[in-house]
Phi, psi and omega in degrees: 000314177299320180297320180296319180296319180295321181295318180297318180296316180298320180297318180294321178295317181296318180296319179295322181294316181292323178295320177297321180296317182294314181296321181293333178278329185265342181244123177230127181292134177265319177208188185285343189249348184213155177237143178250123179273122179271077182275154180289144179285130180252119180280142178299329182294321182293336178268355179082020180263149179289148179280130180262118180271127180295137179255133179256126179263133179252101180269138179292148179284135180252125179252126179264118181292152179283124180271123179256122179266118181293149179284141181254127179233137179267123180273077182270147178296146181291134178265123181281161179251117181301135178242351181239134179280126178298152176280192185295334177265004180084013183286134172229134182306146180301141180092345178271160180296129178093003179274121178259349180236153177279353179198174175275109185298143179279121178292314179300318180295318179295323180293319179299314182286335172298315180293320181295315179290330175294319180295313181294328177294316179298318180296319179296321179295318179296314181297317180296326180286317182293316183271001179053048182255103187286327185284355177288356175298338181293311178291331174296323177295321178300313179295324180294315180295320176295322178298315178298320181299316185276336169296314178298323180292318179296315178293321180293334178293336177264349179218073187285354174271358178279110179291326181296314180296318180294320181292314180299316181298316183291314185292317181294325177293321184289324189254352182296331178300340179301323180293323179294318177300314181300318180295320179299319179297320182291323178295315181295323178300322179286327175299314180297317182297323186270316192258348178276136181293333179259348184074018182221161165236118195056237178254011181269122172282167181299317179296318179295319178302309181299316183295315183295306187286326176292322177297315177298323179293322178295319177299313178298326179300312182291324177298314179293324180296317179296312180296316179296324178293319179293327182266013182292168178303141180093351179283148176287169188299318183292315179295318179297323179295315177297319180298319179295321178297318179295317181296316179297325175298317181297313182284333175294315177296321179298320178292327175297321176297321180296320179297313178298321179296321180296325177297323177293324178295315178301317179299317179297315182297317180297316179296320182293316179296320179296321179294319179293323180298326179277353176076021181282332182232163178298153184262046179293154181262001184300313182293327180295315180298319179294318180293321177298314178297320179297315180295320178298316179301314181293325178295315179300316181292322181293320176299319178296320180294317179298319178300316180294321178296318177295319182297312187273338181294334178277003181080176182254016178289165182291344178285341177268109187279343187297311182294346185254016180242108184289331180296320177296323178300312182289325183289319187252352178247297186294311183295318182295318180292322178297316180294322181296333179270321182293330182301331179277347167285321182288321180236085182279140185299338182235038179293131181295334187297331180215332190301307187286327176296316179295319180300314180297318180297313183293320179295321178296315178297323180297320178296322178297314180297316180297321179294319179295322178296319180295317179296321179296320178296320179295323179296318178297318179295323179293321179292327180292329179288000000 
């Protein structure tokens, strides 16, 4: 039994010694922190596994084009640098940076025309109220726009650096004649309706006349408004030039309408004189006074239009003296517009002193003429039977 124990002990010592020998041969320390086991390499074939051949993929090369972002530039108008100090009223000579007027506006002149247009406006309002004439609001609008123009001009003469005052004054002066034209067209339509034996001029009825010419006048109004706005103070040279061309087109077309309208007036007058010569209608003077006032109004406006065409056709350069002369402005713009409006104060379309008496007389004669024509037609038909 003891011998068996000794044999077992010897066997364990021998096994430990051989195990130590094997481990010491297969394990070698590389560093202080890790050990590398030198294990035998096992081939896949020896294990009976299939050999996997590596596959190489050939992908096409992708080229990304370079994206170029264009530079963005804002085409802003050049801002000038003031070189002249404004005076106490803000005046800067025309053509210099910061000049909103072509001259230093006269405060006394602007104040005088402000009062004159205010007076004619008040009279027109009173006349329209007394005579219960609703369509006279059109001529009241003309006087109102002129009043606004010269109030702005008077204020602007004391504050010439105010772009708003200069713009309002210029635009209202340029487009206010449109209201006078519209009123003239409406007055003539009523003259034709009341005093013509047929109620027509050529084949145009009074309603058609008013509708056509007032519509054309509205078109001319918007053309002038666009042009006047583009050519207002503060606009650059190129924009102002385009604006002036548009405005001149508007007033040129407007004058063409006035010429065509004048031909209709001539036609009406000739027919009316011929009818009176034959004694078919009463010889009242009411229509004559209205036609005289109408012609005077159109002449004043036409002179003003010609002045504006001459003024702007020469450009706004310093070589053109017309836009830089305030006396010419008052003589051919302010005075002409004042007369074109005041003439309707002097000869109002519905004045009780002659208007309604003449209207009644002419309407009575028209009924007689119409009745005679009807009787004559019946007589011819009776004779034919």
